C-alpha positions in Angstrom: 10.4 -42.5 -30.5 9.8 -43.1 -27.0 11.4 -39.0 -26.5 8.3 -38.0 -28.7 5.6 -40.1 -26.9 6.4 -38.8 -23.9 6.4 -35.3 -25.2 3.1 -35.8 -26.6 1.6 -37.3 -23.6 2.8 -34.7 -21.5 1.5 -31.9 -24.3 -2.0 -34.1 -23.9 -1.8 -33.4 -20.1 -1.2 -29.5 -20.1 -3.1 -28.5 -23.2 -6.4 -28.4 -20.8 -4.5 -26.7 -17.9 -3.3 -24.0 -20.5 -6.7 -23.7 -21.8 -8.4 -23.5 -18.5 -6.4 -20.6 -17.4 -7.1 -18.6 -20.9 -11.1 -19.4 -20.8 -14.1 -19.0 -19.1 -15.3 -22.2 -17.1 -16.7 -24.3 -14.6 -16.3 -27.3 -12.4 -19.4 -29.5 -11.5 -19.2 -32.7 -9.5 -19.4 -35.0 -13.1 -17.3 -32.6 -15.1 -14.9 -29.5 -16.4 -16.4 -27.3 -18.9 -14.0 -24.8 -20.1 -14.5 -22.4 -22.5 -18.0 -21.8 -21.8 -19.9 -18.4 -22.4 -20.1 -17.0 -18.7 -22.3 -14.2 -17.9 -20.4 -11.7 -15.3 -22.9 -10.0 -13.3 -22.6 -7.4 -9.8 -20.9 -9.2 -7.3 -24.0 -10.3 -5.5 -25.1 -12.1 -8.3 -22.1 -13.7 -8.8 -21.9 -15.3 -4.8 -25.3 -16.6 -5.7 -25.7 -18.0 -9.2 -23.3 -19.7 -11.7 -24.8 -17.9 -15.2 -23.6 -20.0 -18.3 -25.0 -18.7 -21.9 -25.9 -21.7 -23.8 -27.2 -20.4 -27.3 -29.8 -17.7 -26.7 -30.6 -19.2 -23.1 -29.2 -18.4 -19.7 -28.9 -21.1 -17.2 -28.6 -20.6 -13.7 -26.4 -22.9 -11.3 -26.7 -22.8 -7.7 -23.3 -23.4 -5.5 -24.9 -26.9 -4.8 -24.5 -27.8 -8.6 -21.1 -25.9 -9.2 -18.2 -26.6 -7.4 -16.3 -23.7 -9.0 -16.3 -21.3 -11.5 -13.9 -18.6 -13.4 -13.2 -15.9 -15.8 -10.8 -15.7 -18.4 -9.7 -12.5 -16.6 -8.7 -14.5 -13.5 -11.7 -13.9 -11.6 -12.4 -17.5 -9.6 -15.6 -18.3 -7.6 -15.7 -21.2 -5.4 -18.5 -22.8 -3.5 -18.1 -22.7 0.1 -20.4 -22.9 3.3 -20.3 -19.8 5.3 -21.8 -19.1 8.8 -25.0 -16.9 9.3 -26.9 -16.6 12.7 -28.4 -20.1 13.5 -27.3 -21.8 10.4 -25.0 -21.5 7.4 -25.6 -20.9 4.1 -23.9 -22.1 1.0 -22.4 -19.6 -1.7 -20.1 -18.5 -4.2 -16.9 -16.8 -2.7 -14.3 -15.3 -4.7 -10.8 -15.9 -4.5 -8.6 -13.2 -4.1 -5.2 -15.4 -2.8 -4.5 -18.5 -3.7 -1.3 -20.0 -1.3 -0.5 -21.0 1.8 -3.4 -19.3 3.0 -6.4 -19.2 0.4 -8.1 -15.7 1.1 -11.9 -15.1 0.0 -14.4 -12.4 -0.2 -17.7 -11.9 0.6 -20.1 -8.6 0.7 -23.5 -9.7 2.2 -26.5 -8.2 3.8 -24.1 -6.9 6.8 -21.3 -5.7 5.0 -18.0 -7.2 3.8 -16.4 -10.0 5.1 -13.0 -12.4 4.5 -12.4 -15.9 4.9 -9.0 -17.4 5.4 -8.5 -21.6 4.2 -5.7 -23.5 4.7 -5.4 -27.1 3.2 -8.8 -28.6 4.7 -7.8 -28.1 8.1 -9.1 -24.3 8.8 -11.8 -22.1 7.2 -12.3 -19.3 9.3 -13.9 -16.0 8.9 -12.3 -12.8 9.7 -14.6 -10.3 10.8 -14.1 -6.3 11.3 -14.3 -6.7 15.1 -12.2 -9.9 15.6 -12.9 -13.4 16.6 -13.6 -13.3 20.0 -14.7 -9.4 19.8 -14.3 -7.8 23.2 -10.6 -5.8 23.1 -9.6 -7.9 19.4 -10.2 -6.5 16.0 -9.3 -8.0 12.6 -5.7 -6.8 12.9 -5.3 -9.3 15.9 -6.5 -11.6 13.9 -4.1 -11.1 11.3 -1.3 -11.4 13.5 -2.5 -14.7 15.1 -2.4 -16.2 11.7 0.6 -14.6 9.9 2.7 -15.5 13.3 5.0 -17.2 11.9 6.1 -14.3 9.5 7.2 -11.6 11.9 8.1 -9.3 8.8 4.6 -8.5 8.5 4.3 -6.4 11.8 4.3 -3.1 9.9 2.1 -4.2 7.1 -0.7 -5.2 9.6 -0.6 -2.1 11.5 -1.2 0.0 7.8 -3.8 -2.4 6.1 -7.4 -1.6 6.4 -10.7 -3.8 6.3 -11.0 -3.7 2.5 -10.6 -5.9 -0.3 -7.4 -4.2 -2.0 -5.4 -4.2 1.3 -6.2 -7.4 2.5 -5.4 -8.9 -0.8 -2.3 -7.0 -0.6 -1.2 -7.8 2.5 -1.7 -11.9 1.5 0.3 -11.5 -1.4 3.3 -10.2 0.7 3.0 -12.8 3.3 2.9 -15.5 0.7 6.4 -14.1 0.0 7.5 -13.2 3.5 9.5 -10.6 2.9 9.6 -7.0 4.3 8.4 -4.6 2.2 6.8 -1.1 2.7 2.9 -1.3 2.5 1.1 1.7 0.7 -1.4 3.7 2.8 -2.6 7.3 2.7 -0.2 9.7 4.0 -1.0 13.0 5.0 2.2 15.5 6.0 3.5 18.9 6.2 6.7 20.4 4.3 8.9 23.6 4.4 12.3 24.1 2.5 14.0 26.6 -0.3 13.0 28.1 -2.9 14.7 29.8 -5.8 13.0 31.4 -8.5 14.0 33.3 -11.4 12.2 35.6 -14.1 12.6 34.2 -17.6 11.8 37.3 -20.3 10.3 36.6 -23.8 10.4 38.5 -26.8 6.9 39.5 -27.0 7.4 41.8 -23.6 6.7 45.6 -24.9 9.3 47.1 -23.0 12.8 45.8 -25.1 14.7 47.0 -22.1 13.3 44.4 -19.7 14.3 41.7 -22.4 17.8 42.8 -21.8 18.2 42.6 -18.0 20.0 40.0 -16.2 17.6 38.3 -13.6 18.8 36.2 -11.3 18.0 33.2 -9.1 16.3 35.1 -5.9 15.9 33.0 -2.7 12.7 32.6 -0.9 10.6 30.1 1.4 7.9 27.5 0.7 6.0 25.4 3.2 2.8 23.8 2.9 0.5 20.4 3.8 0.6 17.3 1.4 -1.6 14.4 0.8 0.1 11.0 -0.6 -2.2 8.5 -2.3 -1.3 5.3 -3.3 -2.6 4.3 -6.8 -3.8 0.5 -6.3 -1.7 -0.3 -3.2 1.3 -0.3 -5.5 4.6 1.7 -5.3 3.3 4.5 -7.6 1.1 7.1 -5.4 -0.6 10.8 -6.3 0.9 13.5 -4.5 -1.2 17.0 -4.0 0.3 19.9 -2.2 -0.9 23.1 -1.1 2.7 25.3 -0.9 3.2 28.9 0.2 6.0 30.9 -1.3 7.4 34.3 -1.4 10.2 36.1 -3.5 11.4 39.5 -4.6 12.9 40.1 -8.0 15.6 42.8 -8.8 16.9 43.3 -12.0 18.8 46.3 -13.9 20.4 47.3 -17.3 22.0 50.3 -18.9 21.1 51.5 -22.3 23.6 54.6 -23.6 22.8 57.1 -21.0 19.9 55.6 -19.5 19.6 53.1 -16.7 16.4 50.7 -16.3 15.7 49.3 -12.6 13.0 46.4 -12.3 11.8 45.6 -8.3 9.0 42.7 -8.0 7.3 40.9 -5.2 5.6 38.2 -5.2 3.5 36.4 -3.1 1.9 32.4 -4.4 0.1 29.4 -3.9 1.2 26.3 -5.8 -0.8 23.5 -6.2 1.9 20.3 -7.3 -0.2 17.2 -8.6 2.1 14.5 -9.1 3.1 11.1 -10.1 5.6 9.4 -7.6 7.3 6.0 -8.1 9.1 4.6 -5.2 11.7 2.1 -5.1 10.4 -0.8 -3.3 12.9 -0.7 -0.4 12.5 -0.8 3.2 13.6 1.8 5.5 15.0 4.2 3.0 13.0 4.7 -0.1 14.4 6.6 -3.2 11.5 8.4 -5.8 10.9 10.4 -8.4 8.1 12.7 -9.4 6.8 14.1 -12.0 3.8 16.2 -13.0 1.6 19.3 -13.4 2.0 22.3 -11.1 -0.5 25.5 -11.3 0.7 28.5 -9.3 -1.5 31.5 -8.2 0.3 34.6 -7.6 -2.5 36.6 -5.0 0.3 39.2 -4.0 1.9 41.2 -6.8 4.0 44.4 -6.8 6.1 45.6 -9.6 7.9 48.7 -10.3 10.2 49.8 -13.4 12.4 52.9 -13.0 14.0 54.8 -15.8 16.9 57.1 -15.2 18.8 59.7 -17.4 22.1 60.2 -16.5 23.9 63.7 -18.0 26.3 66.4 -16.8 26.3 65.3 -13.5 22.0 65.2 -13.4 20.3 62.2 -12.6 16.7 62.8 -14.3 14.0 60.1 -12.5 11.6 59.6 -15.8 8.2 58.2 -15.5 7.1 54.3 -17.1 4.2 53.0 -17.8 2.8 50.3 -15.3 3.7 47.1 -16.1 2.4 43.5 -15.3 5.4 41.0 -15.9 3.8 38.5 -12.8 0.4 37.1 -14.1 -2.2 36.1 -11.4 -2.6 32.6 -12.8 0.1 30.2 -14.1 0.7 26.4 -15.1 3.5 24.5 -15.7 5.5 21.2 -14.9 7.5 19.5 -12.4 10.1 17.1 -12.3 12.3 15.9 -9.0 13.3 12.7 -7.0 13.9 12.6 -3.4 14.2 10.2 -0.7 12.0 9.2 2.3 13.0 7.2 5.5 10.8 5.4 7.9 10.5 6.7 11.4 7.7 4.6 12.5 5.2 2.4 10.7 2.7 5.8 9.8 5.6 8.3 10.0 8.0 9.4 7.2 10.5 12.0 6.8 11.3 13.2 3.5 13.8 15.1 1.3 12.7 16.4 -1.9 14.6 18.1 -4.6 12.7 19.5 -7.7 12.7 22.0 -10.8 9.5 23.9 -12.0 8.5 25.7 -15.0 5.7 28.0 -14.9 4.2 29.5 -18.2 1.4 32.6 -18.0 -2.3 31.0 -19.1 -3.6 34.6 -20.0 -1.0 37.1 -21.2 1.5 36.5 -23.8 3.3 39.8 -22.6 4.2 37.9 -19.4 7.3 36.2 -17.9 7.7 32.7 -17.6 9.1 31.7 -14.6 12.1 28.9 -13.2 11.8 27.5 -10.0 14.5 25.2 -8.2 12.9 23.9 -4.3 14.5 21.9 -1.9 12.3 20.7 1.0 11.5 18.4 3.4 8.4 16.8 4.7 6.7 14.5 7.5 3.8 12.3 7.5 1.6 11.8 10.1 
């Protein structure tokens, strides 16, 4: 019986906490109001007033009347006094991170600003130019306040003065574990490409479908950009690559021999989604996405030779277009990246690409394997 009573007392204590974390609420000096209808405005409005809908009317509370309010999605605002030229102003600051340091975000007339709070002992503004101006900047301030966690050194070099970057950084600081910090990368890459023509039954010359096509080697080189998605371990990779390949194939049908020769110079535009495993110095990754192929310089020739009584007769063949100007396909693969410096990563990437003609049902498909390396700057 005693255990049951303790259980119900615990339940009565927890219900308000659970409810407040799942519903809109606001806290005044006298009461906590849970399950209210809050009106979500733009950033500037939310910083100035807390709007509560009561029936058909909307009541506005100032930061002097409400200490804290929050939405059911977890967005929370707290009333704080912030410095302005020659005075202070009381506003609602959005709390981005709650922990050893609480991180707040404010968007004012002069732009974006962040604040750090530690218990009741510290409340400091983190300006873009740093605390003391001069040669300092916001990264120097971050190094000062996170000095107890040396694992943050590389992340501070990469963070940008924006909402997403600061939020990601301070969440990593709470765990105090060295983790790769996502940032926008640009780089160059080069490697080896092996392409093979894949005939289809719709090709008008049957002998072409009977030829044995092999993977032909060539080179690939280009530039790339890797953009993290919401500063996570998932990123979007876009590349512009140049490749060149020569093709040759033949077959014999009774007393005739058919020979095909082709050359292909191409620009590839892969757009891939990449997931990189959250390890530190060496990061394996997987790629999947679409790839566009633009063949801007194609040369194709088909010869037929008749062999009889020790005489070889070359026959005229119609002009053919087996390699179309534009193709689309898919790309899958993986690899790994190795950190050299905070901003410089060396990567090795292995892919399989498959291309299909956009405009002609009589064109060849193309199969390709790539292995290339790259470095970001």
